[in-house]
C-alpha angles and dihedrals in degrees: 000000000000113000123190118184139167128206142165107263117211091203094052097031090221142078112278136186127234127187116203135181116212110186115243136188116292132191091252100050096097095047089050093048095244120167123248109278101203107057122119110265094032112157133186132207109240135227116194103207121194124201127222133249118307089019138106140197092294097059100094093045091050100042107027140042094246094130092059092043092051092050092047093052098033095233127139114235120203117197116184127190114252101159109191095327097115082228087275133134116252120227118287090241092062111127135262087002135335117257106229100194094162092051088047099055096034102043115006103040097053090047093051094045096049091047096049104032138040094266123146116229096196115123093237090055098049126087135170130205141168145164128229105327087011090055088065089054092048092050092049091048091052092050101040095035105036091134090058104045131040102201142017132203111210114190122190098345146026139198096335125130121257092229091058091051093050092048090053091048093049095049101039112021125094091187096289127101098216100081132117116251115234097232095180092053090052090049091057087060091051093251119144123201089224114001112217089198097060121102095253097058093038088056090048090053092048091048091058094045092049093048095242120161110282116200118223109252123212110198124187135171140171114258091231096043116121089218092061093097091054091049092050092049091053091045093052094049094049092047089050089054093052105264118146102241127183110193126189126178117194116206119227098031129104131181095316147125095245087065097043092050089051090050093050091050092049093045094053095040099044119357114047115071096238131152094232085217143064119266136197137228115258114304093235089060093059122071119217090238088062094050098040107027094153093053092051092047090055092050090056 
């Protein structure tokens, strides 16, 4: 079931679009032993999925098979619109109002979704993912919200800064995405692939030292992708700080949808600790008249 809705965001101070997939019954559910999807109290695990630069909330539906994957694995997928924001807050002096994209995806969006839809908010039921620009958001979510999500899928990127990426693209790219980044040239400009001194990685380090919950992070990148060096730098720093990182590099792929679709399929099939089915709130919380309204109506 594909749900598209629009609401006035307090964080963004404007109307914004969200595309959501809520799993629905399929012809193969019974043969696969899937639970009934339409009972009162039904809950879904949730994957918050962030698009890349130049995209919007429709990207994954248009360019991947995420709708089919979500139905197969009975997981809700929430895809907000971040445009080219980097999922960052603008300055407070922005007129007419600041656009707080980070506050939106990290605080407001999960609150709206769990209030309006059958989404579980438990840590073990919450996952984040993103590609390219969205991979930065997913990494930030995993580090700043480790007590609220148990795993993150980071595709073609990591905790790098958008400015560093754009500098690399402007100095090295000829329009393709399968080029080698000139790391030494970036260093002469004072640009780090993943800066251990920035707030994100300092927070990651403190989380590990303080014994806070650390989500497992699944990182994957195409072997021919220019962003591979940034991803590896982020991977190495997070592993050094104590995060459980699984990294897979797939030869023959660059910064492209064929790769991201492959990564989504692998993540939902094998990597993320998901139920692959719907679940219900505790039985004692559901009355029989809710579950079997027709039966009770006949008895009357």
